C-alpha positions as CSV (number, residue, x, y, z in Angstrom):
1,X,17.5,6.3,-19.4
2,X,15.5,7.6,-22.4
3,X,12.6,10.0,-21.9
4,X,10.2,7.3,-23.1
5,X,11.4,4.9,-20.3
6,X,11.2,7.7,-17.7
7,X,7.7,8.4,-18.8
8,X,6.7,4.8,-18.5
9,X,8.3,4.6,-15.1
10,X,6.6,7.8,-13.9
11,X,3.2,6.5,-15.2
12,X,3.7,3.2,-13.4
13,X,4.7,4.9,-10.2
14,X,1.7,7.3,-10.4
15,X,-0.6,4.4,-11.0
16,X,0.9,2.6,-8.0
17,X,0.5,5.7,-5.8
18,X,-3.1,6.0,-6.8
19,X,-4.0,2.4,-6.4
20,X,-2.1,2.0,-3.1
21,X,-3.8,5.1,-1.6
22,X,-7.2,3.7,-2.6
23,X,-6.4,0.4,-0.9
24,X,-5.5,2.2,2.3
25,X,-8.8,4.0,2.4
26,X,-10.6,0.7,3.2
27,X,-8.9,0.7,6.7
28,X,-11.0,2.2,9.5
29,X,-8.8,1.5,12.5
30,X,-6.4,4.5,13.1
31,X,-3.5,2.2,14.1
32,X,-3.9,0.1,11.0
33,X,-4.1,3.2,8.8
34,X,-0.8,4.5,10.4
35,X,0.9,1.2,9.8
36,X,-0.3,1.1,6.2
37,X,0.9,4.7,5.6
38,X,4.4,3.7,6.7
39,X,4.5,0.7,4.5
40,X,3.0,2.7,1.6
41,X,5.8,5.2,1.9
42,X,8.4,2.4,2.0
43,X,7.1,0.5,-1.0
44,X,6.7,3.6,-3.2
45,X,10.3,4.4,-2.3
46,X,11.3,0.9,-3.6
47,X,9.4,1.5,-6.8
48,X,11.2,4.9,-7.3
49,X,14.5,3.2,-6.6
50,X,13.9,0.5,-9.1
51,X,13.9,-2.2,-6.4
52,X,10.5,-3.5,-7.4
53,X,7.9,-2.8,-10.1
54,X,4.7,-0.8,-9.6
55,X,2.7,-4.1,-10.1
56,X,4.7,-5.8,-7.3
57,X,4.1,-2.9,-5.0
58,X,0.4,-3.0,-5.6
59,X,0.2,-6.7,-5.0
60,X,2.2,-6.3,-1.8
61,X,-0.1,-3.5,-0.6
62,X,-3.2,-5.6,-1.5
63,X,-1.9,-8.4,0.7
64,X,-0.9,-6.1,3.5
65,X,-4.4,-4.4,3.5
66,X,-6.0,-7.9,3.6
67,X,-3.8,-8.8,6.6
68,X,-4.5,-5.5,8.4
69,X,-8.2,-5.8,7.7
70,X,-8.2,-9.3,9.3
71,X,-6.2,-7.9,12.3
72,X,-8.6,-5.0,12.5
73,X,-11.6,-7.3,12.6
74,X,-10.1,-9.5,15.3
75,X,-9.2,-6.5,17.4
76,X,-12.8,-5.1,17.1
77,X,-14.2,-8.5,18.1
78,X,-12.0,-8.7,21.1
79,X,-13.2,-5.2,22.2
80,X,-16.8,-6.3,21.9
81,X,-16.2,-9.5,23.8
82,X,-14.4,-7.7,26.7
């Protein structure tokens, strides 16, 4: 792999790391944050391994945060109703 390609990959990985970390900050529930941290670690590993692109990882993280946010909202509503 050329240095130019390595640089592009590193930049894309760094961009993914920053964006995915930012997405996780929106979660307030400790359990949701823990789950997100595990998925974040796994998808960044996939980017590093070349199994997916940084863009694919970011989209996956966005969808996962949306799902966790909905789950977090339902859980908090159930606690209020109880």
